[in-house]
C-alpha positions as semicolon CSV with decimal commas, in nm:
position;residue;x (nm);y (nm);z (nm)
1;X;-10,785;-5,578;-1,717
2;X;-11,131;-5,683;-1,837
3;X;-11,417;-5,439;-1,814
4;X;-11,780;-5,520;-1,752
5;X;-12,091;-5,335;-1,852
6;X;-12,325;-5,241;-1,568
7;X;-12,699;-5,242;-1,634
8;X;-12,906;-4,982;-1,450
9;X;-12,593;-4,821;-1,312
10;X;-12,635;-4,553;-1,044
11;X;-12,629;-4,194;-1,158
12;X;-12,463;-3,900;-0,986
13;X;-12,729;-3,720;-0,787
14;X;-12,749;-3,345;-0,760
15;X;-12,818;-3,181;-0,426
16;X;-13,178;-3,091;-0,522
17;X;-13,240;-3,458;-0,606
18;X;-13,097;-3,571;-0,272
19;X;-13,319;-3,319;-0,093
20;X;-13,622;-3,432;-0,292
21;X;-13,565;-3,800;-0,208
22;X;-13,503;-3,735;0,162
23;X;-13,807;-3,506;0,187
24;X;-14,041;-3,754;0,017
25;X;-14,271;-3,986;0,213
26;X;-14,291;-3,755;0,512
27;X;-13,921;-3,670;0,531
28;X;-13,651;-3,841;0,734
29;X;-13,772;-4,026;1,044
30;X;-13,653;-3,894;1,382
31;X;-13,556;-4,136;1,656
32;X;-13,717;-3,907;1,915
33;X;-14,059;-3,928;1,749
34;X;-14,214;-4,233;1,915
35;X;-14,465;-4,324;2,183
36;X;-14,527;-4,627;2,407
37;X;-14,849;-4,754;2,561
38;X;-14,858;-5,034;2,819
39;X;-15,200;-5,193;2,858
40;X;-15,189;-5,451;3,137
41;X;-15,483;-5,672;3,224
42;X;-15,583;-5,884;3,520
43;X;-15,468;-5,823;3,877
44;X;-15,235;-5,535;3,796
45;X;-15,527;-5,310;3,705
46;X;-15,815;-5,455;3,903
47;X;-15,642;-5,565;4,219
48;X;-15,388;-5,284;4,261
49;X;-15,573;-4,996;4,095
50;X;-15,313;-4,876;3,846
51;X;-15,564;-4,790;3,574
52;X;-15,519;-4,413;3,607
53;X;-15,142;-4,443;3,629
54;X;-15,091;-4,643;3,309
55;X;-15,106;-4,348;3,071
56;X;-14,814;-4,181;3,250
57;X;-14,577;-4,430;3,087
58;X;-14,640;-4,277;2,745
59;X;-14,470;-3,960;2,870
60;X;-14,211;-4,123;3,098
61;X;-14,065;-4,361;2,840
62;X;-13,713;-4,229;2,792
63;X;-13,588;-4,476;2,533
64;X;-13,680;-4,804;2,365
65;X;-13,617;-4,982;2,037
66;X;-13,827;-5,061;1,734
67;X;-13,871;-5,440;1,720
68;X;-13,671;-5,688;1,518
69;X;-13,748;-6,036;1,394
70;X;-13,521;-6,329;1,314
71;X;-13,552;-6,684;1,185
72;X;-13,400;-6,989;1,348
73;X;-13,249;-7,191;1,064
74;X;-13,142;-7,548;1,010
75;X;-12,849;-7,645;0,787
76;X;-12,935;-7,882;0,503
77;X;-12,735;-8,039;0,225
78;X;-12,835;-8,258;-0,066
79;X;-12,547;-8,212;-0,307
80;X;-12,295;-7,931;-0,308
81;X;-12,278;-7,658;-0,045
82;X;-12,497;-7,646;0,262
83;X;-12,799;-7,419;0,260
84;X;-13,028;-7,294;0,534
85;X;-13,404;-7,328;0,578
86;X;-13,601;-7,141;0,845
87;X;-13,821;-7,340;1,082
88;X;-13,911;-7,095;1,359
89;X;-13,955;-6,721;1,413
90;X;-13,757;-6,569;1,698
91;X;-13,826;-6,239;1,875
92;X;-13,582;-6,058;2,099
93;X;-13,698;-5,907;2,428
94;X;-13,826;-5,550;2,424
95;X;-13,626;-5,309;2,643
96;X;-13,782;-4,985;2,766
97;X;-13,621;-4,727;2,994
98;X;-13,846;-4,504;3,204
99;X;-13,786;-4,176;3,382
100;X;-13,847;-4,202;3,757
101;X;-14,012;-3,950;3,988
102;X;-13,930;-3,888;4,352
103;X;-14,212;-4,099;4,496
104;X;-14,074;-4,406;4,312
105;X;-14,417;-4,493;4,176
106;X;-14,263;-4,628;3,855
107;X;-14,041;-4,872;4,044
108;X;-14,332;-4,967;4,268
109;X;-14,546;-5,048;3,964
110;X;-14,295;-5,291;3,817
111;X;-14,207;-5,444;4,154
112;X;-14,579;-5,511;4,204
113;X;-14,600;-5,661;3,855
114;X;-14,313;-5,898;3,931
115;X;-14,479;-5,990;4,260
116;X;-14,799;-6,087;4,076
117;X;-14,599;-6,312;3,843
118;X;-14,415;-6,483;4,129
119;X;-14,540;-6,397;4,482
120;X;-14,253;-6,408;4,728
121;X;-14,468;-6,552;5,008
122;X;-14,524;-6,875;4,808
123;X;-14,274;-6,868;4,518
124;X;-14,539;-7,025;4,294
125;X;-14,581;-6,870;3,952
126;X;-14,929;-6,748;3,863
127;X;-15,116;-6,814;3,541
128;X;-15,019;-6,587;3,255
129;X;-15,369;-6,440;3,221
130;X;-15,325;-6,275;3,561
131;X;-15,018;-6,073;3,458
132;X;-14,992;-6,051;3,078
133;X;-15,027;-5,719;2,896
134;X;-15,037;-5,562;2,553
135;X;-14,773;-5,305;2,460
136;X;-14,820;-5,060;2,174
137;X;-14,527;-4,884;2,008
138;X;-14,576;-4,598;1,763
139;X;-14,342;-4,432;1,514
140;X;-14,459;-4,070;1,491
141;X;-14,437;-3,821;1,208
142;X;-14,243;-3,500;1,252
143;X;-14,560;-3,292;1,222
144;X;-14,930;-3,347;1,277
145;X;-15,201;-3,297;1,020
146;X;-15,525;-3,107;0,996
147;X;-15,619;-2,810;1,209
148;X;-15,414;-2,927;1,509
149;X;-15,064;-2,954;1,363
150;X;-14,910;-3,013;1,707
151;X;-15,102;-3,336;1,773
152;X;-14,884;-3,646;1,721
153;X;-14,954;-3,848;1,408
154;X;-14,873;-4,220;1,415
155;X;-14,719;-4,346;1,091
156;X;-14,640;-4,704;1,196
157;X;-14,764;-4,910;1,488
158;X;-14,651;-5,236;1,646
159;X;-14,854;-5,433;1,900
160;X;-14,672;-5,675;2,134
161;X;-14,899;-5,953;2,256
162;X;-14,893;-6,129;2,594
163;X;-14,607;-5,913;2,721
164;X;-14,474;-5,910;3,075
165;X;-14,148;-5,804;3,242
166;X;-13,873;-6,059;3,281
167;X;-13,605;-5,828;3,423
168;X;-13,640;-5,513;3,631
169;X;-13,281;-5,402;3,608
170;X;-13,084;-5,264;3,904
171;X;-13,078;-4,886;3,933
172;X;-12,732;-4,745;4,006
173;X;-12,717;-4,450;4,245
174;X;-12,417;-4,237;4,333
175;X;-12,319;-3,916;4,510
176;X;-12,102;-3,828;4,209
177;X;-12,378;-3,682;3,990
178;X;-12,728;-3,540;4,007
179;X;-12,881;-3,700;3,697
180;X;-13,244;-3,804;3,664
181;X;-13,292;-4,161;3,780
182;X;-13,403;-4,413;3,518
183;X;-13,546;-4,762;3,530
184;X;-13,473;-5,015;3,255
185;X;-13,720;-5,303;3,212
186;X;-13,698;-5,601;2,974
187;X;-14,025;-5,746;2,843
188;X;-14,085;-6,081;2,679
189;X;-14,388;-6,137;2,455
190;X;-14,543;-6,400;2,232
191;X;-14,524;-6,207;1,907
192;X;-14,570;-5,864;1,757
193;X;-14,775;-5,761;1,460
194;X;-14,807;-5,444;1,258
195;X;-15,144;-5,283;1,306
196;X;-15,334;-5,245;0,982
197;X;-15,089;-5,465;0,788
198;X;-15,069;-5,805;0,961
199;X;-15,340;-6,037;1,082
200;X;-15,435;-5,991;1,446
201;X;-15,336;-6,305;1,636
202;X;-15,585;-6,510;1,831
203;X;-15,542;-6,634;2,186
204;X;-15,226;-6,833;2,258
């Protein structure tokens, strides 16, 4: 059997080294350390008066996902095997699940939002400027800094531009359990950018 030399081969790590690497750069990130802000514009705030209610969603967001990004590719071939070249960026929808309170204000908010997009008395779709929003998503550190160590500290921030709901998912109910009711909403958006690292997009 032939043998091959390995350049820069990995070394066996000791437990102190593993602890040092995992504790560096703020330590290991926790999936529970995040926050969401929804910042709608147009009729949702002005016409229906939800401006004071918007900040509740930061505390009622039960789960979401940090965004991904993909490229749509085309297959090319000159000589030899095919190869791929990207020609368009593709973003998947953002899914957020919210905790619901007894007065169903959370469901009412998103039902009203869908009604602004496509009023059921006419079935005509409104202009996007009347229902679009900006969504902010933060990855938080385990601990705060400074004199107030309990205050959340954002380590990474994504901004989703021209976002609006495309699906307000059905909410199952049953006599078989007494769990807290949740509402799952899917949002589409034009693009996201990383605050402080990417260029802020102009109007689309």
